[in-house]
HTML snippet that shows the backbone in 3Dmol.js (N, CA, C, O; Angstrom):
<script src="https://3Dmol.org/build/3Dmol-min.js"></script>
<div id="view" style="width:600px;height:400px;position:relative"></div>
<script>
const pdb = `
ATOM      1  N   MET A   1      82.459 141.741 122.751  1.00  0.00           N
ATOM      2  CA  MET A   1      81.162 141.023 123.325  1.00  0.00           C
ATOM      3  C   MET A   1      81.635 140.071 124.327  1.00  0.00           C
ATOM      4  O   MET A   1      82.774 139.604 124.304  1.00  0.00           O
ATOM      5  N   THR A   2      80.826 139.811 125.136  1.00  0.00           N
ATOM      6  CA  THR A   2      81.070 139.061 126.600  1.00  0.00           C
ATOM      7  C   THR A   2      79.995 137.936 126.510  1.00  0.00           C
ATOM      8  O   THR A   2      78.821 138.096 126.175  1.00  0.00           O
ATOM      9  N   THR A   3      80.698 136.586 126.924  1.00  0.00           N
ATOM     10  CA  THR A   3      79.528 135.622 127.158  1.00  0.00           C
ATOM     11  C   THR A   3      79.253 135.586 128.725  1.00  0.00           C
ATOM     12  O   THR A   3      79.985 135.998 129.625  1.00  0.00           O
ATOM     13  N   HIS A   4      78.057 135.009 128.807  1.00  0.00           N
ATOM     14  CA  HIS A   4      77.500 134.962 130.430  1.00  0.00           C
ATOM     15  C   HIS A   4      76.794 133.709 130.432  1.00  0.00           C
ATOM     16  O   HIS A   4      76.013 133.469 129.510  1.00  0.00           O
ATOM     17  N   PHE A   5      77.007 132.760 131.499  1.00  0.00           N
ATOM     18  CA  PHE A   5      76.159 131.931 132.013  1.00  0.00           C
ATOM     19  C   PHE A   5      74.982 132.424 132.763  1.00  0.00           C
ATOM     20  O   PHE A   5      75.041 133.253 133.671  1.00  0.00           O
ATOM     21  N   ILE A   6      73.823 131.809 132.285  1.00  0.00           N
ATOM     22  CA  ILE A   6      72.835 132.568 133.411  1.00  0.00           C
ATOM     23  C   ILE A   6      71.701 131.264 133.525  1.00  0.00           C
ATOM     24  O   ILE A   6      71.506 130.323 132.757  1.00  0.00           O
ATOM     25  N   THR A   7      71.164 131.570 134.594  1.00  0.00           N
ATOM     26  CA  THR A   7      69.985 130.531 135.115  1.00  0.00           C
ATOM     27  C   THR A   7      68.601 131.384 135.011  1.00  0.00           C
ATOM     28  O   THR A   7      68.574 132.568 135.347  1.00  0.00           O
ATOM     29  N   ALA A   8      67.509 130.733 134.546  1.00  0.00           N
ATOM     30  CA  ALA A   8      66.277 131.413 134.585  1.00  0.00           C
ATOM     31  C   ALA A   8      64.992 130.548 135.070  1.00  0.00           C
ATOM     32  O   ALA A   8      64.988 129.343 134.818  1.00  0.00           O
ATOM     33  N   GLU A   9      64.136 131.009 135.613  1.00  0.00           N
ATOM     34  CA  GLU A   9      62.999 130.168 135.935  1.00  0.00           C
ATOM     35  C   GLU A   9      61.800 130.463 135.167  1.00  0.00           C
ATOM     36  O   GLU A   9      61.363 131.597 135.364  1.00  0.00           O
ATOM     37  N   ILE A  10      61.154 129.746 134.347  1.00  0.00           N
ATOM     38  CA  ILE A  10      60.083 129.996 133.411  1.00  0.00           C
ATOM     39  C   ILE A  10      58.899 129.424 133.903  1.00  0.00           C
ATOM     40  O   ILE A  10      58.984 128.422 134.614  1.00  0.00           O
ATOM     41  N   ASP A  11      57.705 129.958 133.602  1.00  0.00           N
ATOM     42  CA  ASP A  11      56.391 129.230 133.864  1.00  0.00           C
ATOM     43  C   ASP A  11      56.187 128.051 132.901  1.00  0.00           C
ATOM     44  O   ASP A  11      56.161 128.094 131.671  1.00  0.00           O
ATOM     45  N   LEU A  12      56.052 127.021 133.686  1.00  0.00           N
ATOM     46  CA  LEU A  12      55.563 125.714 132.675  1.00  0.00           C
ATOM     47  C   LEU A  12      54.492 126.139 131.676  1.00  0.00           C
ATOM     48  O   LEU A  12      53.651 126.792 132.294  1.00  0.00           O
ATOM     49  N   GLN A  13      54.180 126.037 130.389  1.00  0.00           N
ATOM     50  CA  GLN A  13      53.366 126.257 129.473  1.00  0.00           C
ATOM     51  C   GLN A  13      52.803 125.241 128.870  1.00  0.00           C
ATOM     52  O   GLN A  13      53.514 124.265 128.630  1.00  0.00           O
ATOM     53  N   ALA A  14      51.261 125.228 128.446  1.00  0.00           N
ATOM     54  CA  ALA A  14      50.608 124.149 128.167  1.00  0.00           C
ATOM     55  C   ALA A  14      50.977 123.360 126.741  1.00  0.00           C
ATOM     56  O   ALA A  14      50.550 122.232 126.495  1.00  0.00           O
ATOM     57  N   SER A  15      51.758 124.056 125.920  1.00  0.00           N
ATOM     58  CA  SER A  15      52.274 123.189 124.754  1.00  0.00           C
ATOM     59  C   SER A  15      53.876 123.605 124.793  1.00  0.00           C
ATOM     60  O   SER A  15      54.349 124.600 125.341  1.00  0.00           O
ATOM     61  N   PRO A  16      54.457 122.756 124.193  1.00  0.00           N
ATOM     62  CA  PRO A  16      55.965 122.714 123.964  1.00  0.00           C
ATOM     63  C   PRO A  16      56.442 123.981 123.147  1.00  0.00           C
ATOM     64  O   PRO A  16      57.513 124.554 123.349  1.00  0.00           O
ATOM     65  N   ALA A  17      55.400 124.383 122.092  1.00  0.00           N
ATOM     66  CA  ALA A  17      55.936 125.382 121.235  1.00  0.00           C
ATOM     67  C   ALA A  17      55.600 126.711 121.990  1.00  0.00           C
ATOM     68  O   ALA A  17      55.957 127.776 121.486  1.00  0.00           O
ATOM     69  N   LYS A  18      54.991 126.691 123.068  1.00  0.00           N
ATOM     70  CA  LYS A  18      54.760 127.865 123.729  1.00  0.00           C
ATOM     71  C   LYS A  18      55.846 128.102 124.859  1.00  0.00           C
ATOM     72  O   LYS A  18      56.245 129.206 125.228  1.00  0.00           O
ATOM     73  N   LEU A  19      56.246 126.895 125.333  1.00  0.00           N
ATOM     74  CA  LEU A  19      57.288 126.836 126.088  1.00  0.00           C
ATOM     75  C   LEU A  19      58.552 127.486 125.625  1.00  0.00           C
ATOM     76  O   LEU A  19      59.077 128.453 126.176  1.00  0.00           O
ATOM     77  N   HIS A  20      59.032 126.814 124.469  1.00  0.00           N
ATOM     78  CA  HIS A  20      59.958 127.269 123.873  1.00  0.00           C
ATOM     79  C   HIS A  20      60.006 128.665 123.426  1.00  0.00           C
ATOM     80  O   HIS A  20      61.067 129.288 123.408  1.00  0.00           O
ATOM     81  N   GLN A  21      58.727 129.247 123.012  1.00  0.00           N
ATOM     82  CA  GLN A  21      58.747 130.836 122.975  1.00  0.00           C
ATOM     83  C   GLN A  21      59.073 131.776 124.221  1.00  0.00           C
ATOM     84  O   GLN A  21      59.786 132.777 124.306  1.00  0.00           O
ATOM     85  N   GLU A  22      58.222 131.031 125.249  1.00  0.00           N
ATOM     86  CA  GLU A  22      58.728 131.797 126.576  1.00  0.00           C
ATOM     87  C   GLU A  22      60.244 131.939 127.030  1.00  0.00           C
ATOM     88  O   GLU A  22      60.805 132.930 127.499  1.00  0.00           O
ATOM     89  N   ILE A  23      60.749 130.685 126.764  1.00  0.00           N
ATOM     90  CA  ILE A  23      62.302 130.479 127.149  1.00  0.00           C
ATOM     91  C   ILE A  23      63.126 131.575 126.340  1.00  0.00           C
ATOM     92  O   ILE A  23      63.879 132.360 126.918  1.00  0.00           O
ATOM     93  N   VAL A  24      62.922 131.573 124.900  1.00  0.00           N
ATOM     94  CA  VAL A  24      63.743 132.327 124.070  1.00  0.00           C
ATOM     95  C   VAL A  24      63.401 133.550 124.573  1.00  0.00           C
ATOM     96  O   VAL A  24      64.354 134.218 124.976  1.00  0.00           O
ATOM     97  N   ALA A  25      62.153 134.108 124.680  1.00  0.00           N
ATOM     98  CA  ALA A  25      61.974 135.545 125.089  1.00  0.00           C
ATOM     99  C   ALA A  25      62.525 135.894 126.200  1.00  0.00           C
ATOM    100  O   ALA A  25      63.080 136.992 126.230  1.00  0.00           O
ATOM    101  N   GLU A  26      62.516 135.097 127.330  1.00  0.00           N
ATOM    102  CA  GLU A  26      63.150 135.561 128.648  1.00  0.00           C
ATOM    103  C   GLU A  26      64.807 135.645 128.240  1.00  0.00           C
ATOM    104  O   GLU A  26      65.458 136.658 128.496  1.00  0.00           O
ATOM    105  N   LEU A  27      65.336 134.588 127.650  1.00  0.00           N
ATOM    106  CA  LEU A  27      66.920 134.522 127.272  1.00  0.00           C
ATOM    107  C   LEU A  27      67.032 136.058 126.468  1.00  0.00           C
ATOM    108  O   LEU A  27      67.866 136.860 126.887  1.00  0.00           O
ATOM    109  N   GLU A  28      66.316 136.353 125.515  1.00  0.00           N
ATOM    110  CA  GLU A  28      66.804 137.633 124.890  1.00  0.00           C
ATOM    111  C   GLU A  28      66.575 138.593 125.701  1.00  0.00           C
ATOM    112  O   GLU A  28      67.129 139.556 125.172  1.00  0.00           O
ATOM    113  N   LYS A  29      66.115 138.924 126.634  1.00  0.00           N
ATOM    114  CA  LYS A  29      65.921 140.257 127.421  1.00  0.00           C
ATOM    115  C   LYS A  29      67.651 139.952 128.307  1.00  0.00           C
ATOM    116  O   LYS A  29      68.035 141.050 128.710  1.00  0.00           O
ATOM    117  N   ARG A  30      68.314 139.233 128.542  1.00  0.00           N
ATOM    118  CA  ARG A  30      69.696 139.104 128.845  1.00  0.00           C
ATOM    119  C   ARG A  30      70.757 139.104 127.876  1.00  0.00           C
ATOM    120  O   ARG A  30      71.902 139.188 128.319  1.00  0.00           O
ATOM    121  N   GLY A  31      70.576 139.021 126.558  1.00  0.00           N
ATOM    122  CA  GLY A  31      71.586 138.831 125.493  1.00  0.00           C
ATOM    123  C   GLY A  31      71.090 138.078 124.365  1.00  0.00           C
ATOM    124  O   GLY A  31      69.896 137.818 124.213  1.00  0.00           O
ATOM    125  N   GLU A  32      72.034 137.720 123.555  1.00  0.00           N
ATOM    126  CA  GLU A  32      71.588 136.682 122.635  1.00  0.00           C
ATOM    127  C   GLU A  32      72.146 135.400 122.874  1.00  0.00           C
ATOM    128  O   GLU A  32      73.357 135.199 122.966  1.00  0.00           O
ATOM    129  N   PRO A  33      71.164 134.433 122.987  1.00  0.00           N
ATOM    130  CA  PRO A  33      70.932 133.364 123.434  1.00  0.00           C
ATOM    131  C   PRO A  33      71.928 132.407 122.207  1.00  0.00           C
ATOM    132  O   PRO A  33      71.566 132.362 121.032  1.00  0.00           O
ATOM    133  N   LEU A  34      73.227 131.670 122.712  1.00  0.00           N
ATOM    134  CA  LEU A  34      73.907 130.953 122.069  1.00  0.00           C
ATOM    135  C   LEU A  34      73.331 129.478 122.272  1.00  0.00           C
ATOM    136  O   LEU A  34      73.152 128.793 121.265  1.00  0.00           O
ATOM    137  N   ARG A  35      73.083 129.047 123.321  1.00  0.00           N
ATOM    138  CA  ARG A  35      72.753 127.572 123.481  1.00  0.00           C
ATOM    139  C   ARG A  35      71.882 127.845 125.099  1.00  0.00           C
ATOM    140  O   ARG A  35      72.044 128.724 125.946  1.00  0.00           O
ATOM    141  N   TRP A  36      70.976 126.720 125.040  1.00  0.00           N
ATOM    142  CA  TRP A  36      70.271 126.673 126.325  1.00  0.00           C
ATOM    143  C   TRP A  36      69.767 125.417 126.528  1.00  0.00           C
ATOM    144  O   TRP A  36      69.602 124.648 125.581  1.00  0.00           O
ATOM    145  N   ALA A  37      69.460 125.073 127.854  1.00  0.00           N
ATOM    146  CA  ALA A  37      69.066 123.736 128.242  1.00  0.00           C
ATOM    147  C   ALA A  37      67.980 123.610 129.363  1.00  0.00           C
ATOM    148  O   ALA A  37      68.232 124.199 130.414  1.00  0.00           O
ATOM    149  N   ILE A  38      67.023 123.045 129.288  1.00  0.00           N
ATOM    150  CA  ILE A  38      65.868 122.822 130.662  1.00  0.00           C
ATOM    151  C   ILE A  38      66.770 121.907 131.255  1.00  0.00           C
ATOM    152  O   ILE A  38      67.302 120.943 130.705  1.00  0.00           O
ATOM    153  N   THR A  39      66.918 122.351 132.613  1.00  0.00           N
ATOM    154  CA  THR A  39      67.672 121.540 133.477  1.00  0.00           C
ATOM    155  C   THR A  39      67.046 120.867 134.779  1.00  0.00           C
ATOM    156  O   THR A  39      67.607 120.056 135.515  1.00  0.00           O
ATOM    157  N   ASN A  40      65.613 121.443 134.914  1.00  0.00           N
ATOM    158  CA  ASN A  40      64.545 120.887 135.897  1.00  0.00           C
ATOM    159  C   ASN A  40      63.332 121.318 135.800  1.00  0.00           C
ATOM    160  O   ASN A  40      63.067 122.515 135.908  1.00  0.00           O
ATOM    161  N   VAL A  41      62.488 120.449 135.594  1.00  0.00           N
ATOM    162  CA  VAL A  41      60.947 120.726 135.671  1.00  0.00           C
ATOM    163  C   VAL A  41      60.229 120.482 137.096  1.00  0.00           C
ATOM    164  O   VAL A  41      60.267 119.384 137.650  1.00  0.00           O
ATOM    165  N   ASP A  42      59.621 121.517 137.595  1.00  0.00           N
ATOM    166  CA  ASP A  42      58.961 121.279 138.793  1.00  0.00           C
ATOM    167  C   ASP A  42      57.392 121.384 138.478  1.00  0.00           C
ATOM    168  O   ASP A  42      56.801 122.434 138.229  1.00  0.00           O
ATOM    169  N   VAL A  43      56.781 120.002 138.540  1.00  0.00           N
ATOM    170  CA  VAL A  43      55.438 120.198 137.896  1.00  0.00           C
ATOM    171  C   VAL A  43      54.508 120.601 139.048  1.00  0.00           C
ATOM    172  O   VAL A  43      53.393 121.071 138.821  1.00  0.00           O
ATOM    173  N   GLN A  44      54.951 120.424 140.205  1.00  0.00           N
ATOM    174  CA  GLN A  44      54.045 120.954 141.376  1.00  0.00           C
ATOM    175  C   GLN A  44      53.933 122.737 141.089  1.00  0.00           C
ATOM    176  O   GLN A  44      52.886 123.333 140.835  1.00  0.00           O
ATOM    177  N   GLU A  45      55.128 123.276 141.195  1.00  0.00           N
ATOM    178  CA  GLU A  45      55.406 124.668 141.289  1.00  0.00           C
ATOM    179  C   GLU A  45      54.899 125.111 139.768  1.00  0.00           C
ATOM    180  O   GLU A  45      54.556 126.281 139.597  1.00  0.00           O
ATOM    181  N   GLU A  46      54.859 124.281 138.801  1.00  0.00           N
ATOM    182  CA  GLU A  46      54.728 124.628 137.387  1.00  0.00           C
ATOM    183  C   GLU A  46      55.608 125.705 136.836  1.00  0.00           C
ATOM    184  O   GLU A  46      55.213 126.798 136.430  1.00  0.00           O
ATOM    185  N   LYS A  47      56.865 125.273 136.865  1.00  0.00           N
ATOM    186  CA  LYS A  47      58.226 125.894 136.728  1.00  0.00           C
ATOM    187  C   LYS A  47      59.217 125.193 135.853  1.00  0.00           C
ATOM    188  O   LYS A  47      59.123 123.968 135.917  1.00  0.00           O
ATOM    189  N   VAL A  48      60.046 125.607 135.136  1.00  0.00           N
ATOM    190  CA  VAL A  48      61.133 124.816 134.491  1.00  0.00           C
ATOM    191  C   VAL A  48      62.201 125.787 134.756  1.00  0.00           C
ATOM    192  O   VAL A  48      61.966 126.995 134.734  1.00  0.00           O
ATOM    193  N   SER A  49      63.409 125.290 135.015  1.00  0.00           N
ATOM    194  CA  SER A  49      64.656 125.717 135.087  1.00  0.00           C
ATOM    195  C   SER A  49      65.364 125.837 133.930  1.00  0.00           C
ATOM    196  O   SER A  49      65.287 124.869 133.172  1.00  0.00           O
ATOM    197  N   VAL A  50      66.091 126.839 133.556  1.00  0.00           N
ATOM    198  CA  VAL A  50      66.544 126.907 132.119  1.00  0.00           C
ATOM    199  C   VAL A  50      68.214 127.373 132.670  1.00  0.00           C
ATOM    200  O   VAL A  50      68.400 128.215 133.549  1.00  0.00           O
ATOM    201  N   GLU A  51      69.261 126.673 131.990  1.00  0.00           N
ATOM    202  CA  GLU A  51      70.705 127.203 132.268  1.00  0.00           C
ATOM    203  C   GLU A  51      71.023 127.743 130.768  1.00  0.00           C
ATOM    204  O   GLU A  51      70.530 127.108 129.836  1.00  0.00           O
ATOM    205  N   ALA A  52      71.647 128.634 130.550  1.00  0.00           N
ATOM    206  CA  ALA A  52      72.017 129.350 129.240  1.00  0.00           C
ATOM    207  C   ALA A  52      73.503 129.971 128.965  1.00  0.00           C
ATOM    208  O   ALA A  52      74.133 130.376 129.941  1.00  0.00           O
ATOM    209  N   ILE A  53      74.016 130.047 127.800  1.00  0.00           N
ATOM    210  CA  ILE A  53      75.017 131.058 127.564  1.00  0.00           C
ATOM    211  C   ILE A  53      74.554 131.991 126.497  1.00  0.00           C
ATOM    212  O   ILE A  53      74.109 131.583 125.424  1.00  0.00           O
ATOM    213  N   VAL A  54      74.673 133.307 126.824  1.00  0.00           N
ATOM    214  CA  VAL A  54      74.195 134.294 126.082  1.00  0.00           C
ATOM    215  C   VAL A  54      75.384 135.158 125.678  1.00  0.00           C
ATOM    216  O   VAL A  54      76.396 135.019 126.366  1.00  0.00           O
ATOM    217  N   THR A  55      75.421 136.015 124.687  1.00  0.00           N
ATOM    218  CA  THR A  55      76.416 136.917 124.642  1.00  0.00           C
ATOM    219  C   THR A  55      75.538 138.364 124.679  1.00  0.00           C
ATOM    220  O   THR A  55      74.388 138.642 124.340  1.00  0.00           O
ATOM    221  N   THR A  56      76.522 139.054 125.191  1.00  0.00           N
ATOM    222  CA  THR A  56      76.051 140.673 125.298  1.00  0.00           C
ATOM    223  C   THR A  56      77.102 141.539 124.816  1.00  0.00           C
ATOM    224  O   THR A  56      78.252 141.110 124.720  1.00  0.00           O
ATOM    225  N   THR A  57      76.770 142.825 124.479  1.00  0.00           N
ATOM    226  CA  THR A  57      78.036 144.030 124.282  1.00  0.00           C
ATOM    227  C   THR A  57      77.939 144.526 125.604  1.00  0.00           C
ATOM    228  O   THR A  57      79.018 145.017 125.936  1.00  0.00           O
ATOM    229  N   THR A  58      77.010 144.601 126.566  1.00  0.00           N
ATOM    230  CA  THR A  58      77.134 145.324 128.070  1.00  0.00           C
ATOM    231  C   THR A  58      76.812 144.182 128.931  1.00  0.00           C
ATOM    232  O   THR A  58      76.351 143.121 128.510  1.00  0.00           O
ATOM    233  N   GLU A  59      77.055 144.426 130.060  1.00  0.00           N
ATOM    234  CA  GLU A  59      76.432 143.495 131.293  1.00  0.00           C
ATOM    235  C   GLU A  59      75.213 143.418 131.185  1.00  0.00           C
ATOM    236  O   GLU A  59      74.505 144.283 130.667  1.00  0.00           O
ATOM    237  N   PRO A  60      74.752 142.141 131.767  1.00  0.00           N
ATOM    238  CA  PRO A  60      73.210 141.793 131.797  1.00  0.00           C
ATOM    239  C   PRO A  60      72.733 142.572 133.039  1.00  0.00           C
ATOM    240  O   PRO A  60      73.433 142.910 133.994  1.00  0.00           O
ATOM    241  N   ALA A  61      71.412 142.797 132.855  1.00  0.00           N
ATOM    242  CA  ALA A  61      70.945 143.488 134.206  1.00  0.00           C
ATOM    243  C   ALA A  61      70.821 142.365 135.246  1.00  0.00           C
ATOM    244  O   ALA A  61      70.498 141.232 134.889  1.00  0.00           O
ATOM    245  N   LYS A  62      71.091 142.685 136.609  1.00  0.00           N
ATOM    246  CA  LYS A  62      70.559 141.818 137.595  1.00  0.00           C
ATOM    247  C   LYS A  62      68.990 141.720 137.947  1.00  0.00           C
ATOM    248  O   LYS A  62      68.238 142.687 137.827  1.00  0.00           O
ATOM    249  N   ASP A  63      68.564 140.416 138.406  1.00  0.00           N
ATOM    250  CA  ASP A  63      67.575 140.348 138.839  1.00  0.00           C
ATOM    251  C   ASP A  63      67.440 140.697 140.277  1.00  0.00           C
ATOM    252  O   ASP A  63      66.340 140.639 140.826  1.00  0.00           O
TER     253      ASP A  63
END
`;
const viewer = $3Dmol.createViewer("view");
viewer.addModel(pdb, "pdb");
viewer.setStyle({}, {cartoon: {color: "spectrum"}});
viewer.zoomTo();
viewer.render();
</script>
């Protein structure tokens, strides 16, 4: 098992619950999320930046 620090950019959602679901879904593509935080919200671009620590059994896919 390996831990990785990753960043992701997620589309801003209409509700906090939907945003949470989108963040978790994106992080799970890259591994098992241990912890994550929204580090920036760009209202004009309608994007949020997320930093996370995930664990994987293999190397994560590169974007």
